[in-house]
C-alpha positions, 0 to 999 in steps of 0.5 A: 504494535498497538492500534495507534501505531498502525493508525499513525503508520497508515496516516504517514503512508497516506501523506506519502501517497499524496506527496507521490501523487503530486510529484507525479502530476507536477515534477514527473509530468514532463519527464516520463512518457504516458506509459510510465505516468500510468505506472506511477498513477497505479502505484499511487492508487494502491499506495493510497488505498492501502494506507487507508487499509492500515488506518482501518486495520488500526481501528479494527485492532483497537476493537477486536483481538486481532494479530498484526498479520494483516497490517504487516501484509499491507505494509509489505504489499505497499513496499513491494507493489507500489515501491516496485512500480514507482521504481519501474516508472522512474528507471524503466528497469523491466525486471522490477515488474517481477516484484510487483505481483509479490506485493499484490499477493501481500495485499490479497493476504492482508485483506483475507486475513482481515476478513478472517479476523473480522469473521472470527471476532464476531463470535 
């Protein structure tokens, strides 16, 4: 994907993170217990951080010759990590907790790939 596409995806993801945060603070505040709300907040935090990571990656990709691997890892991490936590908070299905670490690994891979590509791009 071209750099602008990554920036657009990151921006849309950030908007969704803000909406999820507001939804949790207002609509879910009276429906979820404290532990579930804490799970929701963690999902929103990592969602928002990695939305910004996608924007950063798009800017980086526009400047350096970088593969899309880091961006795809950030997207996968958001879907697996934050997605599983959103669902866990809403449903209480504990098996979703087994999916969350896969998203964490994807986040880590994204950052490590980005670091490697930045280091290599310094040439």
